[in-house]
C-alpha positions as CSV (number, residue, x, y, z in Angstrom):
1,M,24.2,-20.7,-8.2
2,S,26.5,-20.5,-11.3
3,A,30.2,-19.6,-11.0
4,Q,29.5,-16.3,-12.8
5,S,26.7,-15.3,-10.4
6,T,28.8,-16.3,-7.4
7,K,31.6,-14.1,-8.7
8,Q,29.2,-11.2,-9.3
9,R,27.8,-11.5,-5.8
10,T,31.3,-11.6,-4.3
11,A,32.2,-8.4,-6.3
12,Y,29.0,-6.8,-5.1
13,R,29.7,-7.6,-1.5
14,K,33.2,-6.2,-1.7
15,M,31.9,-3.0,-3.2
16,V,29.2,-2.7,-0.5
17,N,31.8,-3.3,2.2
18,A,34.2,-0.8,0.7
19,W,31.4,1.8,0.6
20,C,30.5,1.1,4.3
21,M,34.2,1.4,5.3
22,Y,34.0,5.1,4.6
23,D,31.5,5.4,7.4
24,W,34.1,3.6,9.6
25,A,36.8,6.1,8.4
26,N,35.0,9.5,8.8
27,S,33.1,8.6,11.9
28,A,36.3,9.2,13.9
29,F,35.7,12.9,13.1
30,A,32.1,12.7,14.3
31,T,33.1,11.0,17.6
32,T,36.4,12.6,18.6
33,I,36.1,16.0,17.0
34,M,32.4,16.8,16.9
35,A,31.0,14.9,19.9
36,A,33.4,13.8,22.6
37,V,36.9,15.4,22.8
38,L,37.0,18.7,21.0
39,P,33.9,20.2,22.6
40,T,35.3,19.6,26.1
41,F,38.8,20.8,25.0
42,Y,37.2,23.9,23.4
43,S,35.4,24.7,26.7
44,A,38.2,23.9,29.1
45,V,41.4,24.7,27.1
46,A,40.9,26.7,23.9
47,G,38.2,28.7,25.6
48,A,39.8,28.9,29.0
49,N,39.5,32.7,29.0
50,L,35.8,32.6,28.3
51,E,32.8,32.1,30.6
52,P,31.2,28.6,30.4
53,V,28.0,29.8,28.8
54,Q,30.0,32.0,26.4
55,A,32.1,29.0,25.4
56,S,28.9,26.9,24.8
57,S,27.5,29.8,22.7
58,Y,30.6,30.2,20.6
59,W,30.7,26.5,20.0
60,G,27.2,26.7,18.7
61,Y,28.0,29.6,16.4
62,T,31.1,27.8,15.1
63,N,28.9,24.9,14.1
64,T,26.4,27.3,12.5
65,I,29.1,28.9,10.3
66,A,30.4,25.5,9.1
67,M,27.0,24.2,8.2
68,L,26.0,27.4,6.4
69,I,29.0,27.2,4.1
70,V,28.2,23.6,3.1
71,A,24.5,24.3,2.8
72,I,25.0,27.2,0.3
73,S,27.2,25.2,-2.0
74,A,25.8,21.7,-1.7
75,P,23.1,21.5,-4.5
76,I,25.2,23.2,-7.2
77,L,28.2,21.0,-6.4
78,G,26.0,17.9,-6.5
79,A,24.6,18.9,-9.9
80,I,28.1,19.6,-11.3
81,A,29.2,16.2,-10.0
82,D,26.3,14.5,-11.8
83,H,27.1,16.2,-15.0
84,S,30.8,15.6,-14.9
85,G,30.8,12.0,-13.5
86,A,32.9,13.3,-10.6
87,K,31.2,12.1,-7.4
88,K,34.3,10.3,-6.2
89,R,36.6,13.2,-7.2
90,F,34.4,15.7,-5.2
91,L,34.3,13.2,-2.3
92,G,38.1,13.0,-2.3
93,G,38.6,16.7,-2.5
94,F,36.3,17.5,0.4
95,A,37.7,14.6,2.4
96,G,41.2,16.0,1.8
97,I,40.1,19.4,3.2
98,G,38.6,17.8,6.2
99,I,41.6,15.7,6.9
100,L,44.0,18.6,6.5
101,F,42.3,20.9,9.0
102,T,41.6,18.1,11.4
103,A,45.3,17.5,11.5
104,L,46.0,21.2,12.1
105,L,43.9,21.1,15.3
106,V,47.1,19.6,16.9
107,L,48.4,23.2,17.0
108,V,45.5,24.6,19.2
109,S,46.4,25.3,22.8
110,T,45.3,27.3,25.8
111,G,43.2,30.4,24.9
112,D,43.2,29.6,21.1
113,W,39.5,29.4,20.8
114,L,39.5,31.5,17.6
115,M,42.0,29.2,16.0
116,A,40.1,26.1,17.1
117,S,36.9,27.6,15.6
118,A,38.6,28.3,12.3
119,F,40.2,24.9,11.9
120,Y,37.0,23.1,13.1
121,I,34.9,25.1,10.6
122,L,37.1,24.1,7.7
123,G,37.4,20.5,8.9
124,R,33.6,20.2,9.2
125,V,33.1,21.8,5.8
126,G,35.3,19.0,4.4
127,F,33.5,16.3,6.4
128,G,30.1,17.6,5.4
129,G,30.9,18.2,1.8
130,A,32.4,14.7,1.4
131,N,29.3,13.2,2.9
132,I,27.2,14.6,0.1
133,F,29.0,12.6,-2.5
134,Y,29.5,9.5,-0.3
135,D,25.7,9.4,0.4
136,S,25.0,10.0,-3.3
137,L,26.8,6.7,-4.1
138,L,24.4,4.7,-2.0
139,P,21.6,4.1,-4.6
140,H,24.3,3.1,-7.1
141,V,26.1,0.7,-4.7
142,A,23.1,-1.1,-3.0
143,H,20.4,-3.2,-4.7
144,P,17.0,-1.6,-4.2
145,D,15.7,-4.4,-1.9
146,E,18.8,-4.1,0.3
147,I,19.3,-0.3,0.5
148,D,18.0,0.0,4.1
149,Q,20.3,-2.8,5.3
150,V,23.4,-1.4,3.4
151,S,22.7,2.1,4.9
152,T,22.3,0.7,8.4
153,K,25.4,-1.4,8.0
154,G,27.4,1.7,7.1
155,Y,26.2,3.4,10.3
156,A,26.9,0.4,12.4
157,L,30.5,0.2,11.1
158,G,30.7,4.0,11.7
159,Y,29.8,3.5,15.3
160,L,32.5,0.7,15.6
161,G,35.2,2.5,13.8
162,G,34.6,5.9,15.5
163,G,34.2,4.1,18.9
164,L,37.5,2.1,18.6
165,L,39.6,5.2,17.8
166,L,37.8,7.1,20.6
167,V,38.8,4.4,23.1
168,V,42.4,4.8,22.0
169,N,42.2,8.6,22.3
170,L,40.6,8.5,25.7
171,A,43.4,6.1,26.9
172,W,45.9,8.7,25.8
173,I,44.1,11.5,27.5
174,M,43.3,9.8,30.8
175,K,46.7,8.1,31.2
176,P,49.2,10.1,29.1
177,E,52.2,8.9,31.1
178,L,51.6,5.3,30.0
179,F,52.1,6.4,26.4
180,G,55.1,8.6,27.0
181,L,53.1,11.8,26.7
182,P,53.7,14.8,29.1
183,N,50.1,15.7,29.9
184,A,46.5,15.4,28.9
185,E,46.5,18.5,26.8
186,V,49.2,17.1,24.5
187,A,47.4,13.8,24.4
188,T,44.2,15.5,23.4
189,R,45.9,17.5,20.6
190,L,47.5,14.2,19.3
191,S,44.1,12.6,19.3
192,F,43.0,15.2,16.8
193,F,45.9,14.3,14.6
194,S,45.1,10.6,14.9
195,V,41.6,11.2,13.5
196,A,43.2,12.6,10.3
197,I,45.4,9.5,9.9
198,W,42.4,7.2,10.6
199,W,40.2,9.0,8.1
200,T,42.9,8.8,5.4
201,L,43.7,5.1,5.7
202,F,40.2,3.7,5.9
203,A,38.8,5.9,3.1
204,I,41.1,4.0,0.6
205,P,38.9,1.0,0.0
206,L,36.0,3.1,-1.3
207,F,38.3,4.8,-3.9
208,R,39.6,1.4,-5.0
209,R,36.4,-0.7,-5.2
210,V,33.4,1.6,-5.7
211,P,33.1,2.6,-9.4
212,E,32.1,6.1,-10.5
213,P,28.4,5.9,-11.6
214,R,27.6,6.3,-15.3
215,V,26.7,9.8,-16.4
216,V,23.4,10.6,-18.0
217,L,23.5,13.9,-19.8
218,E,20.2,15.8,-20.0
219,Q,18.9,17.4,-23.2
220,A,20.6,20.6,-24.4
221,E,23.0,20.5,-21.4
222,S,26.0,22.8,-21.6
223,G,29.5,21.4,-21.9
224,N,30.6,23.7,-19.1
225,P,30.3,21.8,-15.8
226,V,29.3,24.9,-13.7
227,Q,26.8,26.2,-16.3
228,A,25.4,22.6,-16.7
229,G,25.1,22.4,-12.9
230,F,22.9,25.5,-12.8
231,Q,20.9,24.2,-15.8
232,R,20.2,21.0,-13.9
233,L,19.1,22.9,-10.8
234,G,16.8,25.1,-12.8
235,R,15.2,22.2,-14.6
236,T,14.6,20.4,-11.2
237,F,12.9,23.5,-9.8
238,R,10.7,23.8,-12.9
239,E,9.7,20.1,-12.5
240,I,9.3,20.3,-8.7
241,R,5.7,19.0,-8.8
242,R,7.1,15.7,-10.3
243,Y,9.2,15.3,-7.2
244,R,6.5,16.4,-4.7
245,E,7.0,13.4,-2.3
246,L,10.7,13.7,-2.3
247,F,10.6,17.4,-1.4
248,K,7.9,16.8,1.3
249,F,10.3,14.3,2.8
250,L,13.1,16.8,2.6
251,V,11.1,19.3,4.7
252,A,10.2,16.7,7.2
253,F,13.8,15.6,7.4
254,W,14.9,19.2,7.8
255,L,12.6,19.6,10.8
256,Y,13.3,16.4,12.7
257,N,17.0,16.3,11.9
258,D,17.3,19.8,13.4
259,G,16.7,18.2,16.8
260,I,18.9,15.2,16.1
261,G,21.8,17.3,14.9
262,T,21.7,19.7,17.8
263,I,21.6,16.9,20.4
264,I,24.7,15.3,18.7
265,T,26.7,18.6,18.6
266,M,25.7,20.2,21.8
267,A,25.2,17.3,24.3
268,V,28.7,17.3,25.8
269,I,29.2,21.0,26.1
270,F,25.7,21.3,27.6
271,G,26.7,18.6,30.2
272,K,29.9,20.5,30.9
273,E,28.0,23.7,31.5
274,I,25.6,22.2,34.1
275,G,28.5,20.6,36.0
276,I,28.6,16.9,34.9
277,G,32.1,15.5,35.1
278,T,34.3,14.8,32.1
279,T,34.5,11.1,32.9
280,D,30.7,10.7,32.8
281,L,30.5,12.9,29.6
282,I,33.1,11.0,27.7
283,G,32.2,7.6,29.0
284,A,28.6,8.0,28.0
285,I,29.5,9.2,24.5
286,L,31.8,6.2,24.2
287,A,29.1,3.8,25.3
288,V,26.8,5.3,22.7
289,Q,29.2,4.2,20.0
290,F,29.1,0.6,21.0
291,V,25.5,0.3,22.1
292,G,24.6,2.0,18.8
293,I,26.1,-0.9,16.7
294,P,23.4,-3.6,17.4
295,F,20.6,-1.0,17.3
296,S,21.7,0.2,13.9
297,F,21.5,-3.3,12.6
298,A,18.2,-3.7,14.4
299,F,16.7,-0.8,12.5
300,G,17.6,-2.5,9.3
301,W,15.6,-5.5,10.4
302,L,12.8,-3.3,11.7
303,A,12.5,-1.6,8.3
304,R,11.7,-5.0,6.8
305,K,9.0,-5.6,9.4
306,L,7.4,-2.1,10.0
307,G,8.5,-0.3,6.9
308,T,11.1,2.4,6.6
309,K,8.9,5.4,7.4
310,R,7.2,3.8,10.5
311,S,10.6,2.9,11.8
312,I,11.8,6.5,11.5
313,L,8.6,7.7,13.3
314,L,9.3,5.3,16.2
315,A,12.8,6.8,16.5
316,L,11.4,10.3,16.6
317,G,9.1,9.3,19.5
318,V,12.1,8.3,21.5
319,Y,13.9,11.5,20.6
320,T,11.0,13.5,21.9
321,L,11.3,11.8,25.3
322,I,15.1,12.4,25.3
323,A,14.6,16.2,24.7
324,I,12.1,16.4,27.6
325,G,14.4,14.4,29.8
326,G,17.3,16.7,29.0
327,Y,15.5,19.7,30.6
328,F,15.5,17.8,34.0
329,M,19.0,16.4,33.8
330,Q,21.0,17.0,37.0
331,S,23.6,14.2,37.4
332,G,26.0,12.0,35.6
333,L,23.5,9.1,35.9
334,H,20.9,11.2,34.1
335,F,23.3,11.9,31.3
336,W,24.1,8.2,31.0
337,I,20.5,7.3,30.7
338,L,19.7,9.8,28.1
339,A,22.9,8.9,26.1
340,L,21.9,5.3,26.1
341,M,18.4,6.2,24.8
342,V,20.1,8.2,22.0
343,A,22.2,5.1,21.2
344,T,19.0,3.1,20.5
345,V,17.8,5.4,17.8
346,Q,20.5,7.7,16.5
347,G,22.1,5.4,13.9
348,G,18.8,3.8,12.8
349,S,16.9,7.1,12.3
350,Q,19.7,8.6,10.2
351,A,20.5,5.5,8.2
352,L,16.9,4.9,7.3
353,S,16.4,8.6,6.4
354,R,19.4,8.2,4.1
355,S,18.1,5.0,2.4
356,L,14.5,6.3,2.0
357,F,15.8,9.4,0.4
358,G,18.1,7.3,-1.8
359,R,15.0,5.4,-3.1
360,L,13.1,8.6,-3.8
361,A,16.0,10.2,-5.8
362,P,16.5,9.3,-9.5
363,K,19.9,7.7,-10.0
364,A,20.9,10.2,-12.7
365,K,20.5,13.0,-10.2
366,T,21.8,11.5,-6.9
367,G,24.5,14.1,-6.5
368,E,22.1,17.0,-7.1
369,F,19.4,15.5,-4.8
370,F,21.7,14.5,-2.1
371,G,23.0,18.1,-2.3
372,F,19.5,19.2,-1.4
373,Y,19.4,16.5,1.3
374,D,22.6,17.9,2.7
375,V,21.1,21.4,2.6
376,S,18.3,20.0,4.8
377,S,20.7,18.5,7.3
378,K,23.0,21.5,7.3
379,F,20.2,24.0,7.8
380,A,19.3,21.8,10.7
381,G,22.9,22.3,11.8
382,I,22.5,26.0,11.5
383,V,19.2,26.6,13.2
384,G,19.5,24.2,16.1
385,P,23.0,25.2,17.4
386,A,22.2,28.9,16.7
387,L,19.0,28.6,18.7
388,F,20.9,26.8,21.4
389,G,23.4,29.6,21.6
390,V,20.9,32.4,21.6
391,V,18.6,30.9,24.2
392,G,21.6,30.0,26.4
393,Q,22.8,33.6,26.4
394,L,19.4,35.1,27.0
395,T,18.5,32.8,29.9
396,G,21.9,32.1,31.4
397,S,21.2,28.4,31.0
398,S,20.8,25.9,28.1
399,R,18.0,23.9,29.7
400,L,15.3,25.7,27.7
401,S,17.4,25.2,24.5
402,I,17.2,21.4,25.1
403,V,13.4,21.2,25.7
404,S,12.7,23.5,22.7
405,L,13.9,20.7,20.4
406,V,10.6,18.8,21.0
407,I,8.8,21.0,18.5
408,F,11.2,19.8,15.7
409,F,10.5,16.1,16.4
410,I,6.8,16.6,16.5
411,A,6.6,18.8,13.4
412,G,9.0,16.7,11.4
413,G,7.2,13.5,12.3
414,G,3.8,15.0,11.6
415,L,4.9,16.0,8.0
416,L,6.6,12.6,7.5
417,L,3.2,11.0,8.0
418,W,2.0,12.8,4.9
419,V,4.8,11.6,2.7
420,N,3.6,9.0,0.1
421,E,6.8,7.1,-0.2
422,K,5.4,4.6,-2.7
423,E,4.5,7.3,-5.2
424,G,7.9,8.9,-4.7
425,I,9.7,5.6,-5.4
426,R,7.5,5.0,-8.4
427,V,8.6,8.4,-10.0
428,A,12.3,7.6,-9.3
429,E,12.1,4.1,-10.7
430,E,10.3,5.5,-13.8
431,E,13.2,7.9,-14.5
432,N,15.8,5.2,-13.8
433,R,14.2,3.0,-16.5
434,A,14.1,5.9,-18.9
435,A,17.8,6.6,-18.3
436,G,18.8,3.0,-18.5
437,L,19.8,2.9,-14.9
438,A,17.2,0.6,-13.5
């Protein structure tokens, strides 16, 4: 290997690692804020004046509002970013919003469920909006024959980064006196602030080492970014038959990700509702972070052996068993078993969905198409938690909410079987060559 090719390979690896480190950075929000600490704090402290089922329902509605805001704006923002060559600027802007309102959660105390909901909504809008542009960089960062492995590496580092900060946060909360903190509530509020610091620091490598992708302007495109964004969306819808396989995959993803997203956001507060202790709830979520690391890498390997689509279908089969098991959950041991099952498939299913979509999307339109991808994931975040909340209030228990998720895994997996990924990739590669981005 020549010195020049060695230098290029080294630069490529640094760029890939910098991109993956953003997963490390923002996964602290997913673990401490979305999954482990804030849901329990919301139920026990912020929502102390609410009934348990009411707190679960309000948490579901809070997630629904946040996802709806991002879903409505995602495609047009992505199209504007493609036109303007501003993926990294949009990423930084949304990350800044997420970081700010995550830090403000430190102000939430007993009975402040409305404040907690408001700050969480804005924090999650920032988190979700930034992810559109982060994900849209994947096809530009990774070589086509390594995109599955780069995507799964990102998820693995996300598990590790989010898990390490969660360990620190839990140490503060469980033994506040060892850290000079007056009580667990103060420790919990400081853990929210620590997520903002973590997210800020470890996002820096991406902005330093990942270049902004080259812009490819379409014919007769307006110089006004907003107008051009709408022009791009209109052209995409007029040519929707050309992207038939991509949009079939989007619908399949919308269906099965509805179940995945609801399990992630509602697991802890559901466990709290049925009487499972906080130690079991938080401990199991923490275990998921570290068990998920090797299994994320394993799905990258599995994609080479079985193919990306078949590997996703395998994960959906496991999720179906998890949803059924959730209906019968009674004890902390049951929660641990189901959490460890989630750990085997959560990172792999999401990473391979991201990388498969990245191969189906033309590089000149990754912002726009990952905006649609984000709409799919956010509408999953709308329907699932909203259904969870409504069924819980109607029945007085969330058990039927859990088992109802099976239909999303079955329907999504069934549609995924009909996606011709080879044809979709051929269309994307043809456009990449025409635009000089192959």
